[in-house]
C-alpha positions as CSV (number, residue, x, y, z in Angstrom):
1,M,-66.0,-3.7,-122.0
2,A,-63.9,-3.6,-118.9
3,V,-64.9,-3.6,-115.3
4,T,-63.1,-3.0,-112.1
5,I,-64.0,-5.2,-109.1
6,D,-63.7,-4.3,-105.5
7,S,-63.2,-6.4,-102.4
8,S,-66.9,-6.6,-101.6
9,T,-67.5,-8.2,-105.0
10,V,-64.7,-10.8,-104.5
11,I,-66.0,-11.6,-101.1
12,S,-69.6,-11.9,-102.3
13,L,-68.7,-14.3,-105.0
14,A,-66.6,-16.3,-102.6
15,W,-69.2,-16.6,-99.9
16,A,-71.8,-17.6,-102.5
17,G,-69.5,-20.1,-104.2
18,L,-69.5,-18.1,-107.4
19,L,-65.9,-17.3,-108.0
20,R,-66.0,-19.3,-111.2
21,L,-68.1,-16.5,-112.7
22,L,-64.9,-14.4,-113.0
23,A,-63.3,-16.9,-115.3
24,D,-66.4,-16.8,-117.6
25,A,-66.7,-13.1,-117.6
26,P,-67.9,-11.7,-121.0
27,F,-65.8,-8.6,-120.2
28,T,-62.3,-7.8,-119.0
29,V,-62.1,-7.8,-115.2
30,T,-59.5,-5.6,-113.7
31,V,-58.4,-6.0,-110.1
32,P,-56.9,-3.0,-108.2
33,K,-53.7,-4.1,-106.4
34,I,-55.3,-3.0,-103.1
35,V,-58.2,-5.4,-103.7
36,H,-55.7,-8.2,-104.3
37,E,-53.8,-7.3,-101.1
38,E,-57.1,-7.2,-99.0
39,T,-58.7,-10.4,-100.4
40,V,-55.6,-12.5,-100.9
41,D,-52.4,-11.3,-99.2
42,H,-53.9,-10.2,-95.9
43,A,-56.5,-13.0,-96.0
44,V,-53.9,-15.7,-96.5
45,A,-51.9,-14.2,-93.7
46,A,-55.0,-14.2,-91.4
47,G,-55.8,-17.8,-92.3
48,H,-59.2,-17.0,-94.0
49,A,-60.5,-20.2,-95.7
50,D,-61.6,-18.5,-98.9
51,A,-58.2,-16.8,-99.5
52,I,-56.7,-19.6,-101.6
53,A,-59.8,-19.9,-103.8
54,I,-59.9,-16.2,-104.2
55,R,-56.2,-16.2,-105.2
56,A,-56.9,-18.9,-107.8
57,A,-59.9,-16.9,-109.2
58,I,-58.3,-13.5,-109.5
59,G,-54.7,-14.4,-109.9
60,S,-54.7,-14.3,-113.7
61,L,-56.8,-11.2,-113.9
62,P,-55.2,-7.9,-114.9
63,L,-53.8,-6.0,-111.9
64,V,-53.9,-2.2,-111.7
65,T,-51.8,-0.3,-109.3
66,G,-53.0,2.9,-107.6
67,L,-51.2,5.6,-105.7
68,K,-50.1,4.0,-102.4
69,Q,-51.0,7.2,-100.4
70,D,-54.7,7.0,-101.6
71,P,-57.1,5.2,-99.4
72,A,-58.4,1.8,-100.7
73,D,-61.7,3.3,-101.9
74,G,-59.8,6.0,-103.8
75,Q,-57.6,3.4,-105.5
76,V,-60.7,1.4,-106.5
77,L,-62.5,4.5,-107.8
78,A,-59.5,5.6,-109.8
79,A,-59.3,2.2,-111.5
80,A,-63.0,2.2,-112.1
81,Y,-62.8,5.6,-113.7
82,R,-60.3,4.2,-116.2
83,T,-62.5,1.2,-117.1
84,G,-65.8,3.1,-116.9
85,T,-67.5,0.4,-114.8
86,L,-67.4,-0.6,-111.1
87,L,-68.6,-4.0,-110.0
88,S,-69.3,-3.5,-106.2
89,D,-71.7,-4.5,-103.5
90,D,-70.6,-1.5,-101.4
91,A,-73.5,1.0,-101.9
92,T,-71.4,4.0,-100.7
93,L,-68.6,3.2,-103.1
94,G,-71.1,2.6,-105.9
95,R,-72.8,6.0,-105.4
96,R,-69.5,7.7,-105.4
97,A,-68.6,6.0,-108.6
98,V,-71.9,7.1,-110.2
99,N,-71.2,10.7,-109.1
100,T,-68.0,10.6,-111.2
101,G,-69.7,9.2,-114.3
102,V,-68.8,5.6,-113.7
103,T,-71.3,2.8,-114.3
104,W,-72.1,0.9,-111.1
105,L,-73.1,-2.8,-111.2
106,R,-73.7,-5.0,-108.3
107,T,-72.9,-8.7,-108.1
108,A,-76.7,-9.4,-108.6
109,D,-76.5,-7.4,-111.8
110,M,-73.6,-9.5,-112.9
111,V,-75.6,-12.7,-112.4
112,V,-78.6,-11.3,-114.3
113,L,-76.3,-10.2,-117.1
114,Y,-74.8,-13.7,-117.3
115,A,-78.2,-15.3,-117.5
116,Q,-79.3,-12.8,-120.3
117,L,-76.1,-13.7,-122.2
118,G,-76.7,-17.4,-121.8
119,L,-73.6,-17.9,-119.6
120,L,-75.8,-19.1,-116.8
121,D,-79.1,-21.0,-117.2
122,L,-82.1,-19.6,-115.3
123,R,-81.9,-22.2,-112.6
124,G,-78.2,-21.5,-112.0
125,A,-78.9,-17.7,-112.0
126,R,-81.7,-18.1,-109.5
127,G,-79.5,-20.3,-107.3
128,A,-76.7,-17.8,-107.5
129,L,-78.9,-15.0,-106.5
130,E,-80.4,-17.0,-103.6
131,A,-76.9,-17.9,-102.5
132,L,-75.9,-14.2,-102.5
133,C,-78.9,-13.4,-100.3
134,A,-78.3,-16.4,-98.0
135,A,-74.7,-15.2,-97.5
136,G,-76.0,-11.8,-96.6
137,R,-74.3,-10.2,-99.6
138,I,-77.6,-8.8,-101.2
139,T,-80.8,-7.7,-99.6
140,S,-84.1,-9.6,-100.0
141,D,-85.4,-6.6,-101.9
142,L,-82.5,-6.8,-104.4
143,L,-83.1,-10.6,-104.6
144,S,-86.7,-10.0,-105.5
145,Y,-85.9,-7.3,-108.1
146,S,-83.2,-9.5,-109.7
147,L,-85.4,-12.5,-109.8
148,E,-88.0,-10.4,-111.6
149,E,-85.3,-9.3,-114.1
150,L,-84.7,-13.0,-114.9
151,S,-88.4,-13.5,-115.8
């Protein structure tokens, strides 16, 4: 299985201190070049504190190049269409992906999957979900739903 991640996912994982999940992924994670540019290149230039950690986390992941004239969302969707799955916390982008037949997962879904596969213990998964909510990356409704999924 392969998934395409977008900037919202990378930022969610960074804010919640969960970038390590990318290294343990039970699937191939592909990074559109535009996502690398947004979350690493531009972020380093702007002095964002998470940029160096993000570069370390996604630097070894497969990079896919889109058409430069396409907007960022278009490049991410094109990459997701090739992998068949989009990992994104951007609801608009996720709905667009679903409309093209792409499976859409959110970062919370990723955490639940890791717990179900035994890659995160239940305590770690709960903590990860609570960190995502505390960082404002998932809603309290999604937190509740995801915690129920862990039970």
